[in-house]
Structures are given as C-alpha cells and as structure tokens.
Backbone as CSV, one residue per row, in Angstrom:
resi,resn,N_x,N_y,N_z,CA_x,CA_y,CA_z,C_x,C_y,C_z
1,UNK,15.870,14.998,2.110,17.008,14.532,1.332,18.075,14.134,2.369
2,UNK,18.642,13.016,2.158,19.707,12.616,3.050,21.018,13.154,2.543
3,UNK,22.018,12.986,3.371,23.336,13.683,3.088,23.911,13.282,1.762
4,UNK,23.800,12.053,1.401,24.345,11.536,0.092,23.735,12.234,-1.078
5,UNK,22.500,12.352,-1.025,21.649,12.990,-2.127,22.145,14.501,-2.213
6,UNK,22.275,15.136,-1.150,22.587,16.538,-1.158,23.979,16.734,-1.677
7,UNK,24.962,15.944,-1.323,26.297,15.959,-1.817,26.271,15.597,-3.447
8,UNK,25.452,14.626,-3.752,25.485,14.305,-5.178,24.775,15.438,-6.115
9,UNK,23.851,16.089,-5.432,23.217,17.215,-6.168,24.111,18.361,-6.221
10,UNK,24.833,18.571,-5.267,25.891,19.730,-5.265,26.981,19.457,-6.261
11,UNK,27.485,18.197,-6.305,28.444,17.773,-7.284,27.977,17.894,-8.776
12,UNK,26.699,17.502,-8.948,26.143,17.589,-10.341,26.017,19.028,-10.769
13,UNK,25.674,19.903,-9.784,25.399,21.286,-10.154,26.753,22.104,-10.322
14,UNK,27.662,21.981,-9.305,28.895,22.742,-9.433,30.079,22.036,-9.932
15,UNK,30.070,20.668,-10.005,31.290,20.033,-10.379,32.230,19.873,-9.227
16,UNK,33.470,19.681,-9.555,34.512,19.560,-8.511,35.439,20.757,-8.458
17,UNK,36.084,20.934,-7.548,37.096,22.031,-7.344,38.429,21.699,-8.158
18,UNK,38.988,22.716,-8.654,40.377,22.312,-9.401,41.319,21.891,-8.308
19,UNK,42.421,21.413,-8.727,43.548,21.013,-7.781,44.106,22.177,-7.061
20,UNK,44.486,22.050,-5.819,45.037,23.076,-4.981,46.246,23.556,-5.525
21,UNK,46.589,24.874,-5.566,47.843,25.481,-6.057,48.700,25.770,-4.833
22,UNK,49.766,25.062,-4.735,50.677,25.155,-3.500,51.634,26.399,-3.805
23,UNK,51.920,27.080,-2.684,52.958,28.207,-2.830,54.308,27.907,-3.555
24,UNK,54.728,26.656,-3.452,55.913,26.253,-4.142,55.737,26.163,-5.611
25,UNK,54.507,25.986,-6.179,54.232,25.925,-7.611,54.117,27.233,-8.194
26,UNK,54.080,28.306,-7.433,53.864,29.634,-8.094,55.202,30.332,-8.321
27,UNK,55.076,31.300,-9.272,56.211,32.043,-9.646,55.884,33.544,-9.528
28,UNK,56.780,34.282,-8.815,56.601,35.736,-8.645,57.116,36.374,-9.933
29,UNK,56.417,37.370,-10.495,56.884,38.057,-11.760,57.201,39.546,-11.349
30,UNK,58.109,40.049,-12.087,58.494,41.419,-11.882,58.376,42.078,-13.244
31,UNK,57.880,43.216,-13.205,57.731,44.045,-14.582,59.110,44.505,-14.949
32,UNK,59.468,44.192,-16.253,60.748,44.613,-16.721,60.810,45.559,-17.858
33,UNK,59.504,46.087,-18.173,59.464,47.080,-19.229,60.154,48.416,-18.644
34,UNK,60.885,48.960,-19.548,61.494,50.254,-19.223,60.517,51.359,-19.232
35,UNK,60.502,52.407,-18.452,59.538,53.532,-18.484,59.552,54.100,-19.846
36,UNK,58.387,54.634,-20.271,58.340,55.322,-21.521,59.046,56.649,-21.385
37,UNK,59.576,57.053,-22.499,60.280,58.322,-22.538,59.214,59.517,-22.597
38,UNK,59.704,60.655,-22.176,58.856,61.756,-22.122,58.646,62.254,-23.556
39,UNK,57.354,62.491,-23.887,57.110,62.929,-25.357,57.715,64.360,-25.566
40,UNK,58.098,64.529,-26.829,58.647,65.789,-27.211,57.573,66.870,-27.245
41,UNK,58.020,68.075,-27.437,57.103,69.259,-27.420,56.086,69.096,-28.600
42,UNK,54.893,69.578,-28.554,54.028,69.622,-29.678,53.741,70.958,-30.024
43,UNK,53.406,71.190,-31.309,53.152,72.553,-31.806,54.480,73.264,-32.075
44,UNK,54.248,74.478,-32.677,55.531,75.328,-32.998,55.738,76.206,-31.869
45,UNK,56.909,76.942,-31.907,57.247,77.837,-30.775,56.218,79.015,-30.761
46,UNK,55.738,79.472,-31.914,54.650,80.555,-31.895,53.387,80.120,-31.226
47,UNK,52.935,78.834,-31.517,51.767,78.352,-30.945,51.826,78.151,-29.449
48,UNK,52.981,77.766,-28.956,53.232,77.630,-27.486,53.237,79.115,-26.841
49,UNK,53.829,80.048,-27.450,53.944,81.375,-26.958,52.467,81.897,-26.821
50,UNK,51.588,81.717,-27.945,50.291,82.236,-27.922,49.391,81.598,-26.786
51,UNK,49.687,80.301,-26.666,48.878,79.534,-25.687,49.270,80.023,-24.199
52,UNK,50.554,80.177,-23.949,50.924,80.477,-22.651,50.705,82.018,-22.274
53,UNK,50.558,82.777,-23.388,50.347,84.177,-23.133,48.952,84.525,-22.505
54,UNK,48.054,83.564,-22.701,46.818,83.748,-22.091,45.765,84.580,-22.859
55,UNK,46.160,85.023,-23.933,45.496,85.846,-24.875,44.529,86.761,-24.372
C-alpha cells in the first residue's frame, strides 16, 4: 500500500478530527451551590438514650 491509500483507509475508518478547541474559547466554571444544611436529629429522645447507653 502506498501512503495515499493508507491515509484514505485511515480517514474512511476513523473520519476526521473535530476542530481544535483554543484556550480562549473555553470558560471556567465555579460551583455556586450552597452547602447542604446539617440534617436534624432522628428518632425520639428515648430512642437516642437507649442507643447511646450501649444496652
């Protein structure tokens, strides 16, 4: 195979590359979501005491 046939076969198999992305075309993003609040206590006071007592 000569060089032209190899290039044509590669282009037919893989296609062409997408356009190059320049650094000037990119945008830096910053997460702006506020942190989640701490969840409230679960269970009743008696249940917590029983759990923490170690039974």
